[in-house]
Backbone bond lengths (Angstrom), bond angles and torsions (degrees), N, CA, C in turn:
res aa  C-N    CA-C-N  psi(-1)  N-CA   C-N-CA  omega(-1)  CA-C   N-CA-C  phi
1 M - - - 1.481 - - 1.540 110.34 -
2 K 1.358 113.05 -46.17 1.463 117.56 179.95 1.525 110.95 -61.63
3 L 1.335 117.21 -40.34 1.455 121.47 178.23 1.515 111.43 -62.40
4 T 1.332 116.06 -38.42 1.477 120.47 179.32 1.518 110.29 -63.23
5 R 1.346 117.20 -42.40 1.467 119.78 179.95 1.526 111.03 -63.65
6 I 1.316 115.01 -38.43 1.469 118.83 178.95 1.523 111.26 -63.66
7 I 1.339 116.74 -42.81 1.472 121.37 -179.74 1.530 110.07 -64.36
8 V 1.350 116.40 -44.15 1.468 120.06 179.38 1.524 110.62 -61.80
9 A 1.328 117.57 -41.31 1.459 121.79 179.58 1.521 111.24 -62.93
10 L 1.331 116.07 -40.42 1.465 120.95 178.72 1.517 111.37 -64.60
11 V 1.343 116.66 -42.77 1.472 121.14 179.64 1.514 110.41 -61.95
12 I 1.347 117.05 -44.79 1.459 121.22 179.43 1.526 110.05 -61.94
13 S 1.320 117.38 -41.98 1.478 121.00 179.45 1.514 111.00 -61.20
14 L 1.353 116.26 -43.56 1.467 120.40 -179.93 1.505 111.40 -64.27
15 L 1.339 115.89 -40.25 1.466 119.57 179.80 1.522 111.22 -63.04
16 C 1.332 116.13 -34.21 1.453 120.52 -179.85 1.530 111.24 -66.57
17 L 1.329 115.69 -24.87 1.468 119.67 -178.77 1.508 112.41 -80.57
18 I 1.343 117.16 -16.49 1.466 120.56 -178.15 1.516 108.77 -78.24
19 P 1.352 119.32 122.96 1.449 120.41 -178.02 1.520 111.12 -67.53
20 T 1.315 114.96 141.43 1.469 119.75 178.72 1.508 108.92 -94.58
21 V 1.291 116.26 151.36 1.464 122.48 179.97 1.505 107.92 -109.41
22 S 1.310 116.93 120.89 1.453 121.98 179.96 1.497 111.08 -105.51
23 A 1.302 115.25 147.20 1.473 119.61 177.01 1.500 111.01 -64.36
24 Y 1.351 116.46 -16.49 1.437 119.84 -176.81 1.525 112.70 -106.66
25 S 1.339 116.58 7.34 1.456 120.14 -177.62 1.530 111.74 -69.76
26 E 1.327 115.31 -30.58 1.462 119.57 177.02 1.534 108.65 -96.38
27 K 1.294 115.90 112.91 1.471 120.58 -179.47 1.510 110.09 -70.17
28 V 1.333 116.48 132.48 1.463 121.46 -179.62 1.530 108.67 -68.87
29 I 1.313 115.13 137.52 1.470 120.50 176.82 1.511 109.58 -70.51
30 S 1.317 116.97 132.06 1.457 120.17 178.95 1.526 110.18 -112.32
31 L 1.332 115.54 171.53 1.457 121.64 -172.70 1.529 110.48 -129.24
32 E 1.322 115.65 129.56 1.474 120.39 178.05 1.526 109.28 -126.70
33 I 1.329 115.95 128.49 1.473 120.10 -178.13 1.523 108.48 -122.68
34 D 1.332 115.49 116.21 1.459 121.97 -179.62 1.528 112.57 47.03
35 G 1.344 115.12 45.55 1.445 122.24 173.91 1.521 115.20 88.07
36 T 1.338 117.37 -3.60 1.462 120.99 -178.81 1.524 109.39 -110.18
37 V 1.334 117.04 129.96 1.467 121.47 176.88 1.516 108.07 -75.68
38 I 1.323 116.31 126.84 1.464 122.27 -178.42 1.526 110.61 -101.94
39 R 1.318 115.63 124.97 1.462 121.07 176.25 1.525 109.01 -88.08
40 T 1.323 116.69 126.99 1.451 120.54 -177.65 1.526 110.47 -124.64
41 E 1.344 115.60 149.80 1.465 119.36 178.39 1.525 110.70 -66.53
42 V 1.319 115.39 -38.10 1.470 121.29 176.24 1.524 107.54 -115.76
43 P 1.323 119.43 119.70 1.467 121.01 -175.81 1.522 111.50 -72.45
44 P 1.322 117.88 158.26 1.470 120.32 171.65 1.527 110.12 -52.17
45 T 1.325 115.42 144.20 1.462 120.42 -173.63 1.526 109.44 -137.13
46 V 1.318 117.24 140.33 1.469 121.46 176.01 1.521 109.13 -89.83
47 I 1.336 115.25 121.19 1.465 121.07 178.48 1.525 108.79 -128.76
48 G 1.311 116.59 119.49 1.458 120.72 179.49 1.511 112.65 59.17
49 G 1.326 116.61 33.93 1.457 119.80 178.03 1.526 114.05 83.58
50 R 1.344 117.43 0.74 1.452 122.32 179.97 1.522 109.41 -111.64
51 T 1.336 116.39 135.25 1.469 120.06 177.10 1.528 108.67 -82.71
52 M 1.322 116.19 116.31 1.458 122.93 -179.15 1.526 109.14 -101.51
53 V 1.337 116.67 134.97 1.453 120.61 -177.69 1.522 109.99 -124.02
54 P 1.347 117.34 154.85 1.465 120.83 -179.49 1.531 110.70 -70.06
55 V 1.314 116.18 117.32 1.459 121.67 -173.36 1.528 112.16 -63.70
56 R 1.339 116.56 -47.67 1.458 119.81 -176.55 1.539 111.72 -56.80
57 D 1.326 116.16 -45.96 1.472 119.27 -177.01 1.518 111.40 -60.85
58 I 1.341 116.42 -40.54 1.455 118.79 -178.55 1.525 111.67 -72.35
59 F 1.341 115.99 -43.40 1.462 119.29 176.82 1.525 111.07 -56.61
60 E 1.335 116.56 -44.48 1.468 120.09 -179.37 1.514 110.97 -67.59
61 A 1.342 117.93 -36.62 1.457 120.95 176.87 1.530 111.25 -65.31
62 C 1.345 116.22 -26.09 1.454 120.87 177.35 1.531 111.71 -76.37
63 G 1.343 115.86 -10.35 1.464 120.29 -177.15 1.521 111.98 89.80
64 A 1.346 116.23 16.56 1.471 119.87 -178.32 1.517 110.98 -91.42
65 N 1.327 115.74 151.52 1.472 121.33 169.12 1.519 108.19 -81.74
66 V 1.327 117.71 136.57 1.463 121.62 -173.59 1.522 110.64 -118.81
67 T 1.321 115.56 132.33 1.458 121.03 175.76 1.518 110.20 -127.75
68 W 1.312 116.50 152.89 1.458 123.09 -178.55 1.522 109.05 -130.26
69 D 1.330 116.17 127.72 1.474 121.65 177.11 1.525 107.54 -105.92
70 P 1.347 117.95 105.38 1.470 119.82 -176.09 1.518 112.80 -67.61
71 A 1.336 117.69 -24.56 1.471 120.52 -178.34 1.517 110.97 -69.06
72 T 1.329 115.91 -45.38 1.474 120.97 -178.20 1.526 113.09 -98.87
73 K 1.355 115.48 -9.26 1.467 121.63 -176.40 1.531 111.31 59.18
74 K 1.331 114.36 42.52 1.457 120.53 176.75 1.515 110.01 -105.39
75 I 1.330 116.65 137.43 1.456 121.72 174.70 1.524 107.66 -116.39
76 T 1.342 115.91 131.86 1.445 121.40 -174.33 1.519 110.68 -124.63
77 G 1.327 116.38 132.88 1.453 122.71 173.18 1.516 108.72 -111.99
78 S 1.341 117.12 128.89 1.465 121.57 -178.24 1.517 110.58 -122.69
79 K 1.322 116.25 128.30 1.458 120.75 -178.56 1.520 109.81 -157.90
80 G 1.336 115.39 127.32 1.461 120.09 173.87 1.515 114.57 55.74
81 G 1.343 117.13 36.73 1.447 119.72 -179.51 1.510 114.35 83.05
82 K 1.308 118.26 2.96 1.447 121.93 -179.97 1.526 109.33 -109.35
83 N 1.311 116.42 129.76 1.464 122.48 177.52 1.527 109.44 -114.22
84 V 1.312 116.10 121.99 1.477 121.83 179.09 1.518 107.72 -113.81
85 V 1.347 116.03 124.65 1.455 121.35 -173.68 1.523 110.37 -124.38
86 M 1.327 115.52 132.29 1.467 122.52 171.50 1.519 108.44 -127.56
87 Q 1.322 115.31 150.67 1.464 120.29 -178.74 1.529 109.69 -131.89
88 V 1.312 115.80 131.98 1.455 120.58 178.02 1.534 109.45 -59.18
89 G 1.318 116.98 129.01 1.450 121.69 179.37 1.509 114.78 89.15
90 S 1.360 117.02 -5.95 1.466 120.45 179.48 1.524 110.11 -115.16
91 N 1.325 116.85 142.41 1.475 119.52 -179.03 1.534 111.78 -97.62
92 K 1.322 116.97 17.54 1.462 121.80 179.24 1.528 111.45 -96.57
93 L 1.325 116.08 132.65 1.470 122.84 174.48 1.517 107.14 -110.77
94 Y 1.336 115.95 116.74 1.469 121.18 -177.70 1.520 109.13 -99.91
95 M 1.351 115.66 126.87 1.462 121.34 179.04 1.517 106.58 -129.29
96 N 1.345 116.28 92.85 1.468 121.50 -171.18 1.532 108.30 54.42
97 S 1.333 117.65 -119.56 1.466 119.34 -177.69 1.521 113.09 -89.19
98 S 1.322 117.26 -1.30 1.468 120.78 -179.62 1.527 111.04 -95.60
99 V 1.330 115.44 150.05 1.472 120.90 178.11 1.519 108.89 -132.80
100 A 1.313 116.91 130.64 1.461 122.38 175.76 1.532 108.52 -118.08
101 T 1.329 116.78 151.60 1.446 121.53 179.02 1.528 109.41 -101.75
102 M 1.326 117.05 120.79 1.454 122.13 -179.85 1.536 109.60 -83.83
103 D 1.327 116.27 158.50 1.482 118.84 -178.89 1.532 112.23 -87.12
104 C 1.310 118.77 -0.84 1.462 122.47 169.59 1.528 108.17 -159.88
105 T 1.317 117.30 168.74 1.458 121.32 -172.34 1.532 112.15 -102.12
106 P 1.340 117.73 149.37 1.465 121.18 175.04 1.521 111.30 -61.42
107 V 1.340 114.95 151.40 1.471 121.77 179.04 1.531 108.41 -134.62
108 I 1.323 116.00 165.39 1.449 121.04 176.25 1.534 107.73 -109.08
109 I 1.331 115.83 125.11 1.464 121.86 177.09 1.525 107.95 -129.25
110 E 1.323 116.02 122.97 1.471 122.22 179.90 1.521 111.65 51.05
111 G 1.323 116.13 42.60 1.461 120.96 175.39 1.516 114.89 79.25
112 R 1.325 118.52 8.93 1.455 121.78 179.79 1.521 110.79 -124.15
113 T 1.333 115.76 143.36 1.467 120.70 179.38 1.532 108.57 -85.65
114 L 1.322 115.96 124.25 1.457 122.82 176.33 1.526 109.58 -114.09
115 A 1.331 116.42 139.24 1.459 121.69 -178.72 1.526 108.65 -141.71
116 P 1.363 116.95 164.75 1.458 120.09 -179.11 1.526 112.26 -55.75
117 A 1.325 116.86 128.54 1.479 122.07 -174.37 1.528 112.15 -53.28
118 R 1.320 114.98 -44.19 1.481 118.93 -175.01 1.521 111.89 -58.48
119 Y 1.334 115.90 -40.51 1.470 119.28 -174.48 1.530 111.80 -82.15
120 V 1.325 117.19 -30.24 1.458 119.24 175.03 1.518 109.08 -62.62
121 A 1.328 116.63 -42.77 1.474 121.21 178.89 1.527 110.13 -68.38
122 L 1.331 116.48 -41.27 1.467 121.25 -177.68 1.514 111.85 -59.39
123 G 1.364 115.88 -32.77 1.464 119.89 -178.74 1.501 113.61 -50.51
124 F 1.331 116.77 -39.03 1.464 120.43 179.71 1.522 111.22 -113.35
125 G 1.344 115.98 31.86 1.459 121.03 171.12 1.499 115.45 77.22
126 G 1.326 118.07 19.33 1.463 121.16 -179.53 1.517 113.19 -95.62
127 T 1.300 115.50 172.85 1.463 121.78 175.40 1.528 109.63 -125.92
128 T 1.314 116.45 157.61 1.461 122.58 -174.92 1.534 111.05 -123.81
129 Q 1.314 115.51 137.04 1.456 121.16 172.90 1.529 108.89 -130.38
130 W 1.329 115.82 155.49 1.465 120.78 -178.67 1.517 109.19 -115.53
131 D 1.345 116.67 116.36 1.453 122.59 174.88 1.514 107.22 -88.31
132 A 1.329 116.27 92.97 1.474 120.98 -174.15 1.521 111.73 -65.90
133 L 1.326 117.19 -35.31 1.455 120.28 -176.95 1.541 111.14 -63.32
134 N 1.330 116.09 -45.75 1.473 120.66 -176.83 1.515 113.16 -100.30
135 K 1.347 117.21 0.63 1.456 122.67 -179.05 1.532 110.67 53.94
136 V 1.337 114.31 58.84 1.466 120.64 179.46 1.523 108.98 -126.30
137 V 1.340 116.16 129.69 1.438 122.09 170.82 1.536 106.63 -85.21
138 V 1.340 116.75 116.46 1.462 121.29 -176.13 1.522 109.29 -107.39
139 I 1.321 116.12 117.07 1.462 122.59 179.61 1.528 108.46 -112.11
140 T 1.328 117.05 131.11 1.459 120.21 179.84 1.512 111.06 -129.74
141 G 1.347 114.94 155.22 1.465 120.68 173.38 1.506 115.54 80.98
142 V 1.359 118.23 23.72 1.469 118.90 -177.99 1.519 113.91 -117.09
143 T 1.330 118.50 -13.37 1.469 118.87 -176.33 1.519 112.95 -95.57
144 T 1.350 116.33 -5.59 1.462 119.03 175.78 1.510 109.69 -77.74
145 P 1.325 118.62 152.13 1.467 120.60 -178.69 1.522 111.98 -61.25
146 T 1.309 115.94 143.21 1.468 121.84 176.10 1.520 108.73 -83.67
147 V 1.335 117.73 121.95 1.445 121.62 -178.23 1.510 108.98 -113.36
148 E 1.316 117.00 124.88 1.458 121.63 -179.97 1.505 110.06 -136.89
149 T 1.324 117.57 152.37 1.455 121.34 169.10 1.522 106.52 -92.42
150 T 1.343 116.83 111.97 1.452 120.28 -172.20 1.519 110.89 -140.08
151 T 1.322 114.25 162.29 1.464 121.68 169.82 1.505 107.82 -109.45
152 E 1.336 118.21 125.31 1.450 120.91 -173.73 1.510 112.40 -107.02
153 M 1.332 116.03 144.44 1.449 122.68 168.55 1.518 106.88 -92.07
154 T 1.310 118.59 145.39 1.465 120.83 -170.16 1.518 113.60 -93.35
155 T 1.311 118.70 -1.37 1.463 120.30 -177.54 1.510 111.22 -82.09
156 T 1.367 115.48 133.79 1.464 119.90 173.47 1.525 108.00 -116.71
157 T 1.328 115.47 154.91 1.450 121.25 -177.31 1.513 109.86 -130.07
158 T 1.336 117.42 137.92 1.451 121.39 175.81 1.523 109.08 -102.50
159 V 1.332 116.49 125.54 1.460 121.58 -178.65 1.503 109.72 -133.88
160 I 1.343 115.68 162.92 1.449 120.01 175.16 1.519 108.17 -94.36
161 T 1.324 116.95 125.66 1.455 121.21 179.88 1.513 109.46 -126.11
162 T 1.325 115.98 158.55 1.460 121.45 -176.04 1.521 110.35 -123.68
163 T 1.334 116.54 129.01 1.463 119.72 174.75 1.513 107.89 -85.39
164 E 1.331 116.85 -175.27 1.459 120.29 179.50 1.522 111.74 -67.02
165 T 1.346 116.47 -20.08 1.478 118.54 -177.36 1.521 114.00 -126.67
166 T 1.341 118.14 -17.04 1.474 119.90 -176.89 1.503 111.70 -138.71
167 T 1.353 115.41 166.51 1.460 122.36 174.26 1.533 106.76 -115.79
168 E 1.333 118.15 132.33 1.458 120.19 -176.48 1.527 110.97 -148.82
169 M 1.336 116.21 164.25 1.448 122.51 177.80 1.530 108.30 -89.24
170 T 1.337 116.58 130.86 1.462 120.13 -177.28 1.518 109.75 -132.50
171 T 1.341 116.67 139.66 1.453 121.95 175.51 1.526 108.90 -94.84
172 V 1.335 115.88 122.52 1.461 120.84 -177.51 1.518 108.79 -78.18
173 A 1.325 117.29 134.87 1.454 122.41 179.74 1.532 110.70 -65.59
174 P 1.350 117.81 158.20 1.466 120.68 178.65 1.522 111.65 -55.03
175 V 1.331 116.19 145.11 1.465 120.46 176.96 1.517 108.12 -68.03
176 V 1.302 117.35 135.61 1.461 121.94 -177.59 1.514 110.54 -118.38
177 V 1.324 115.35 130.52 1.465 120.50 178.12 1.533 108.44 -91.00
178 P 1.340 119.35 118.67 1.462 121.52 -176.86 1.518 112.27 -59.13
179 S 1.321 118.20 148.18 1.455 121.60 176.82 1.513 110.73 -74.52
180 N 1.330 114.38 167.30 1.473 120.45 -175.23 1.519 110.04 -85.57
181 E 1.333 115.78 61.16 1.469 122.15 -177.68 1.531 108.94 -140.47
182 P 1.331 117.28 164.21 1.475 119.45 172.66 1.518 109.21 -62.17
183 S 1.316 116.85 155.70 1.449 121.69 -174.49 1.530 111.96 -65.47
184 D 1.337 114.98 151.48 1.458 120.21 177.30 1.542 110.34 -57.29
185 E 1.347 116.11 -36.08 1.458 120.17 -174.49 1.530 111.34 -63.98
186 I 1.333 116.37 -48.18 1.467 119.80 -176.75 1.529 110.27 -68.64
187 V 1.322 117.18 -38.38 1.467 121.48 178.41 1.518 110.49 -62.70
188 K 1.335 115.95 -43.53 1.466 120.84 -179.48 1.531 110.93 -61.12
189 V 1.340 115.89 -46.95 1.477 119.99 -177.62 1.532 110.83 -65.14
190 V 1.324 117.54 -47.22 1.467 121.11 -177.88 1.530 111.27 -62.17
191 R 1.324 115.31 -47.30 1.471 118.31 -179.25 1.525 110.88 -63.43
192 N 1.319 116.60 -41.63 1.469 120.30 179.70 1.542 110.68 -61.49
193 D 1.352 116.45 -44.08 1.466 120.41 -179.54 1.540 111.32 -63.32
194 L 1.349 115.36 -41.33 1.472 117.59 -177.76 1.534 110.79 -71.84
195 E 1.347 117.04 -34.56 1.462 119.74 175.95 1.530 110.84 -61.68
196 H 1.331 115.42 -42.61 1.467 119.84 178.01 1.541 110.99 -64.16
197 A 1.340 115.79 -40.36 1.463 119.44 178.80 1.521 110.84 -61.78
198 L 1.315 116.84 -46.40 1.452 120.45 179.66 1.525 111.99 -60.45
199 G 1.323 114.70 -32.62 1.467 119.99 -179.28 1.523 113.95 -72.20
200 T 1.342 117.20 -15.54 1.475 119.34 -179.58 1.518 112.33 -87.69
201 Y 1.356 116.99 -7.61 1.468 119.19 -176.00 1.525 111.37 -109.99
202 S 1.311 114.41 136.43 1.463 121.91 167.07 1.522 106.32 -136.77
203 L 1.303 117.06 157.83 1.460 121.69 -174.93 1.527 110.76 -53.79
204 G 1.336 115.04 123.53 1.459 121.23 -179.19 1.518 114.45 91.48
205 S 1.331 117.95 1.77 1.488 120.00 -175.03 1.541 113.14 -113.34
206 Y 1.330 116.59 14.21 1.468 119.07 -174.32 1.533 112.44 -53.57
207 E 1.318 117.59 -42.27 1.457 121.13 -176.39 1.509 113.19 -62.45
208 T 1.329 117.50 -24.49 1.462 120.89 -177.37 1.518 112.45 -110.47
209 A 1.325 117.74 2.59 1.484 120.88 179.67 1.523 109.10 -73.54
210 G 1.334 116.04 104.24 1.466 120.77 -170.01 1.500 115.81 -59.15
211 R 1.328 117.96 -35.22 1.464 120.25 -176.10 1.517 113.30 -80.49
212 F 1.337 115.89 1.39 1.462 119.71 175.60 1.537 111.17 -113.50
213 K 1.316 116.67 14.64 1.452 121.75 169.83 1.523 108.46 -76.24
214 S 1.300 116.10 142.28 1.479 120.58 -174.31 1.524 112.19 -56.43
215 N 1.333 117.69 -47.89 1.465 120.77 -178.05 1.515 111.77 -62.13
216 T 1.352 116.23 -41.61 1.462 120.79 -178.98 1.523 110.20 -66.35
217 M 1.314 117.37 -43.98 1.455 120.84 178.13 1.523 111.56 -59.15
218 N 1.319 116.24 -43.57 1.469 120.58 179.89 1.513 111.62 -63.20
219 Q 1.326 117.08 -40.51 1.468 120.73 178.63 1.521 111.09 -64.34
220 I 1.334 116.12 -43.76 1.459 120.66 -179.73 1.510 110.54 -62.60
221 M 1.316 117.63 -46.32 1.454 121.04 -177.15 1.524 111.91 -71.60
222 K 1.316 117.03 -30.53 1.476 120.71 174.80 1.513 109.41 -63.28
223 N 1.321 116.75 -39.06 1.469 119.99 176.82 1.513 111.24 -64.47
224 W 1.338 117.58 -40.03 1.450 119.80 176.70 1.525 110.67 -58.80
225 D 1.325 116.07 -44.38 1.454 120.28 179.74 1.528 111.55 -58.63
226 S 1.338 116.20 -40.41 1.462 119.76 -177.70 1.517 112.53 -68.51
227 L 1.339 116.77 -24.97 1.455 119.99 -178.64 1.514 113.22 -92.21
228 A 1.326 117.14 -14.07 1.469 120.76 -179.67 1.533 109.79 -81.82
229 T 1.316 116.11 112.39 1.480 120.35 -173.03 1.526 112.91 -114.86
230 T 1.336 118.32 -7.43 1.457 121.38 178.38 1.527 109.44 -125.05
231 D 1.320 116.71 165.94 1.452 120.31 177.73 1.530 111.48 -60.79
232 L 1.345 115.78 -38.55 1.470 119.89 177.85 1.515 111.02 -62.93
233 D 1.333 116.04 -42.48 1.473 120.19 176.89 1.524 111.15 -61.37
234 R 1.340 115.05 -45.99 1.463 118.84 -176.69 1.524 112.49 -65.91
235 N 1.346 116.57 -37.82 1.467 119.27 176.89 1.524 110.98 -64.68
236 Y 1.323 114.75 -41.21 1.474 119.84 178.82 1.513 110.46 -62.77
237 V 1.330 116.84 -44.97 1.465 121.53 179.98 1.530 110.80 -63.12
238 A 1.324 116.65 -42.35 1.475 120.62 -179.72 1.537 110.74 -59.79
239 S 1.329 116.25 -44.21 1.458 119.24 179.56 1.533 111.43 -69.90
240 A 1.333 117.35 -35.37 1.458 121.80 177.66 1.544 111.08 -66.04
241 K 1.337 115.86 -38.35 1.470 119.99 176.76 1.533 109.87 -61.18
242 S 1.325 115.55 -45.79 1.466 119.98 -179.94 1.517 110.42 -59.03
243 L 1.334 116.55 -40.42 1.462 119.73 178.68 1.542 110.52 -66.56
244 Y 1.312 116.57 -41.06 1.480 120.99 -179.60 1.528 109.75 -58.46
245 Y 1.341 116.05 -46.75 1.462 120.35 178.40 1.537 111.85 -62.61
246 T 1.338 115.50 -38.73 1.472 119.44 -178.28 1.528 110.82 -70.81
247 I 1.338 117.34 -38.55 1.465 120.45 174.12 1.514 110.69 -60.24
248 N 1.321 115.01 -43.16 1.480 120.78 177.64 1.518 110.61 -57.76
249 S 1.328 115.63 -45.63 1.474 120.57 -179.43 1.528 110.70 -66.89
250 F 1.331 116.67 -39.60 1.462 120.70 179.78 1.535 111.67 -62.75
251 Y 1.338 116.12 -46.49 1.457 119.50 179.23 1.531 111.89 -66.40
252 S 1.338 116.01 -35.70 1.462 119.58 176.69 1.529 110.85 -63.58
253 T 1.329 116.13 -43.16 1.460 121.31 177.84 1.539 111.12 -64.62
254 L 1.333 116.06 -43.28 1.461 120.39 176.58 1.508 112.03 -53.32
255 D 1.341 115.21 -49.92 1.468 119.29 -177.37 1.523 112.48 -70.17
256 S 1.326 116.29 -31.83 1.454 119.66 178.13 1.528 110.66 -65.06
257 V 1.339 115.66 -42.62 1.460 120.81 177.72 1.525 110.74 -69.95
258 Y 1.326 115.39 -45.52 1.463 121.91 -178.34 1.524 111.78 -61.70
259 G 1.333 115.81 -33.04 1.451 120.12 -176.82 1.521 114.73 -85.91
260 N 1.336 117.13 -0.82 1.467 119.86 178.27 1.524 109.62 -75.13
261 A 1.309 116.22 112.18 1.471 121.17 -173.93 1.521 113.26 -67.33
262 E 1.330 117.95 -18.14 1.468 121.05 -178.27 1.514 113.11 -78.67
263 Y 1.331 116.77 -32.53 1.470 119.76 -175.02 1.536 113.26 -59.06
264 P 1.344 119.61 -47.31 1.474 119.66 -177.30 1.536 112.67 -62.28
265 K 1.317 117.21 -21.17 1.464 120.22 -178.64 1.540 112.46 -69.73
266 R 1.337 115.33 -25.70 1.470 118.30 -175.31 1.523 113.20 -122.94
267 I 1.317 117.98 -13.70 1.476 121.45 -179.71 1.506 109.30 -107.04
268 L 1.330 117.71 115.69 1.445 121.69 179.47 1.529 111.39 -67.17
269 S 1.334 116.85 142.56 1.477 123.00 177.35 1.528 110.21 55.41
270 F 1.323 116.03 39.13 1.480 120.53 -176.21 1.533 111.51 -57.47
271 G 1.343 117.07 -43.74 1.470 119.78 -179.33 1.503 112.31 -60.49
272 D 1.347 116.77 -42.26 1.472 120.57 179.87 1.525 111.00 -66.11
273 I 1.318 115.63 -37.60 1.472 119.89 178.17 1.532 110.54 -62.18
274 M 1.325 116.88 -44.22 1.462 120.60 -178.48 1.530 111.06 -67.83
275 R 1.321 116.76 -38.37 1.480 119.26 177.14 1.530 110.84 -64.38
276 S 1.313 115.14 -34.85 1.471 119.37 176.73 1.522 111.44 -66.67
277 Y 1.350 116.19 -41.07 1.475 119.89 176.66 1.533 110.60 -61.07
278 K 1.313 116.50 -42.88 1.461 119.78 179.29 1.528 110.38 -61.57
279 A 1.309 117.38 -44.78 1.472 121.75 -179.72 1.533 110.82 -62.86
280 D 1.341 116.51 -42.14 1.459 119.94 -179.95 1.527 111.58 -67.14
281 G 1.336 115.84 -37.32 1.456 119.65 176.47 1.528 111.25 -64.62
282 N 1.327 116.53 -38.78 1.463 120.00 179.63 1.523 112.02 -68.49
283 V 1.324 117.08 -28.08 1.465 120.12 174.41 1.524 109.77 -62.32
284 I 1.315 116.43 -40.36 1.471 120.09 177.37 1.512 110.19 -66.15
285 I 1.342 116.65 -44.32 1.471 121.16 -179.79 1.517 111.65 -61.48
286 D 1.337 116.81 -37.26 1.473 120.92 -178.15 1.531 112.59 -61.44
287 K 1.313 117.29 -22.26 1.458 120.00 178.58 1.521 111.31 -61.53
288 F 1.333 116.28 -28.98 1.470 121.37 -179.26 1.512 110.73 -59.42
289 F 1.326 118.07 -37.06 1.441 121.84 -175.05 1.545 113.78 -77.74
290 K 1.349 115.29 2.41 1.457 120.44 179.72 1.526 112.69 -113.14
291 T 1.322 116.75 6.36 1.472 119.46 -178.95 1.522 110.53 -141.82
292 R 1.336 114.57 155.26 1.461 120.66 172.37 1.525 110.54 -117.99
293 N 1.311 115.72 2.03 1.450 121.46 -174.08 1.517 110.44 -83.06
294 A 1.327 117.20 123.00 1.472 121.57 -174.88 1.531 111.26 -63.60
295 E 1.341 116.94 -36.71 1.461 119.10 -179.45 1.538 110.80 -67.79
296 E 1.316 116.48 -38.68 1.463 120.37 177.38 1.535 111.08 -65.35
297 I 1.334 115.92 -38.75 1.466 119.66 177.83 1.524 110.63 -65.02
298 T 1.328 115.59 -39.44 1.480 119.84 177.17 1.523 111.17 -60.52
299 A 1.350 115.44 -38.09 1.474 119.68 177.90 1.542 110.17 -66.61
300 I 1.326 117.35 -36.34 1.466 121.51 177.37 1.534 110.30 -64.37
301 V 1.335 115.08 -40.47 1.466 120.70 177.40 1.525 110.69 -58.87
302 S 1.337 115.62 -46.80 1.463 121.04 179.77 1.527 111.10 -62.56
303 E 1.330 116.25 -42.37 1.466 120.66 -179.18 1.538 110.86 -63.45
304 L 1.332 115.66 -42.86 1.473 119.81 -178.65 1.517 110.57 -67.23
305 S 1.322 116.70 -40.94 1.468 121.14 179.79 1.528 111.47 -62.45
306 Q 1.333 115.78 -43.24 1.467 120.50 178.58 1.536 111.09 -65.60
307 F 1.348 114.98 -40.87 1.460 119.56 178.86 1.534 111.42 -61.81
308 S 1.332 115.52 -41.14 1.464 120.31 -179.27 1.530 111.24 -63.76
309 S 1.328 116.19 -43.60 1.468 120.26 179.35 1.518 111.27 -65.43
310 K 1.337 116.00 -42.28 1.459 119.88 -179.18 1.526 111.24 -66.33
311 M 1.340 116.25 -37.53 1.459 119.96 177.33 1.527 111.20 -57.08
312 A 1.335 115.91 -48.82 1.473 120.37 -177.30 1.529 110.70 -63.62
313 S 1.327 116.83 -41.70 1.457 120.04 -178.79 1.536 111.20 -70.88
314 D 1.335 117.03 -35.89 1.470 120.00 179.08 1.531 111.12 -65.63
315 I 1.331 115.82 -42.94 1.472 119.28 177.86 1.518 111.55 -62.47
316 Q 1.316 115.88 -41.73 1.466 120.83 178.99 1.536 109.98 -62.88
317 Y 1.319 115.78 -40.36 1.472 120.68 179.58 1.527 110.35 -65.31
318 Q 1.353 117.03 -43.69 1.456 120.24 178.17 1.534 111.06 -61.52
319 Y 1.302 115.77 -39.74 1.473 120.40 -179.72 1.531 111.19 -64.14
320 E 1.320 115.17 -44.43 1.462 119.44 -176.19 1.516 112.66 -72.84
321 N 1.346 116.39 -22.08 1.462 119.47 -174.98 1.536 112.52 -112.43
322 S 1.312 116.52 17.36 1.471 120.98 179.15 1.522 109.47 -94.06
């Protein structure tokens, strides 16, 4: 009897060591768009290492009209003269006359089209971040109105369109002729990447500024290349790359001068002088965010390069003549 009790006690102890699996152990991925939590019939899902989100819910949260073509399995979001099209089984993202290649294809789950979060947001000029701690897909920059310089045709057409669950009558917005500029999508991505890069640097921190590491810069610019689908896009990206390299060189020069232990010994208020140089250089860099013209960006690159060289020579002159 005593032996039996011992055996039972051992079995119970071993069972306690076996981990239990709860239906709630895996936290459901949620979706947040411009600060608002979006409730969806089908939650975001990870497939093959990619976070897939319900396209219709995001398009509608952007303020877009959404249509579904069951014959071709295409879902279209239309807003402010911009048409964004995805197709189940295709890795192409169509944005008016621009085309981007996605890293995986949209799928249908429980009657809803899901596509890679990054590209769904990109369609309307947004960006995506992943909050790993709380398992939240965070999309920003998509609910603000889309502003474009365009020439419009005044004809509208009424057609019958079908959503994923219903058939309804829809009025098609006027046809819009894109302006002679790089696409909103590529401009949004490039500007966002450069803003993040600038945010990683402070005076004296060049060696640890993550977005100015060679490998990181190459990855960022490779992504720009993949999104540039027109000559205007490619020219814009080429000029933006040149600026990125020049900013990198400027910050490297700043830190090289700032880190020279001899300069503070002979130059009064050396730290304040260097902070002023950084601020003046950033004023030049800020001009980039106010233009889409490749030639104007090239002029900004030249101005920043000359400013960087003059800064180094001026500091050397002050040191030698103090």
